[in-house]
C-alpha positions as CSV (number, residue, x, y, z in Angstrom):
1,M,8.9,-6.0,-15.9
2,N,9.6,-2.9,-14.0
3,R,12.2,-3.5,-11.3
4,R,12.0,-0.2,-9.5
5,S,11.8,-0.6,-5.7
6,A,8.6,0.1,-3.8
7,S,10.2,3.1,-2.2
8,S,11.3,4.4,-5.5
9,R,7.7,4.1,-6.9
10,A,6.3,5.7,-3.7
11,S,8.7,8.7,-4.0
12,G,7.7,9.1,-7.6
13,R,4.1,9.2,-6.6
14,A,4.9,11.8,-3.9
15,A,6.7,13.9,-6.5
16,T,3.6,13.7,-8.8
17,L,1.3,14.7,-6.0
18,G,3.5,17.5,-4.7
19,A,4.9,18.1,-1.3
20,D,1.9,20.2,-0.1
21,R,-0.6,17.5,-1.0
22,V,1.5,14.7,0.6
23,A,1.8,16.8,3.8
24,A,-1.9,17.4,3.8
25,M,-2.6,13.7,3.5
26,E,-0.2,12.9,6.4
27,D,-1.9,15.5,8.5
28,D,-5.3,14.0,7.7
29,L,-4.1,10.5,8.6
30,R,-2.7,11.7,11.9
31,T,-6.2,13.2,12.6
32,V,-8.1,10.0,12.1
33,A,-5.5,7.4,13.3
34,E,-4.8,6.9,17.0
35,A,-1.3,7.6,18.0
36,D,0.6,4.4,18.8
37,F,-2.4,2.2,18.1
38,F,-0.5,-0.5,16.3
39,R,3.3,0.0,15.9
40,L,4.7,-1.4,12.8
41,D,8.3,-1.4,14.0
42,I,9.3,-4.7,15.7
43,P,11.4,-3.1,18.4
44,G,8.4,-1.0,19.3
45,W,6.5,-4.2,20.1
46,F,9.0,-4.8,22.9
47,G,9.1,-1.3,24.3
48,G,12.2,-0.3,22.3
């Protein structure tokens, strides 16, 4: 079984895609997602 962490796998995928493609995907997501629609950080839920 592969015991690499999720962040390690994700960074490996990012390296495979390349920095330019990852940046383009982030820009595209910012275009379609509302800013601050649903905060995933718990302190943000309480105004922190």
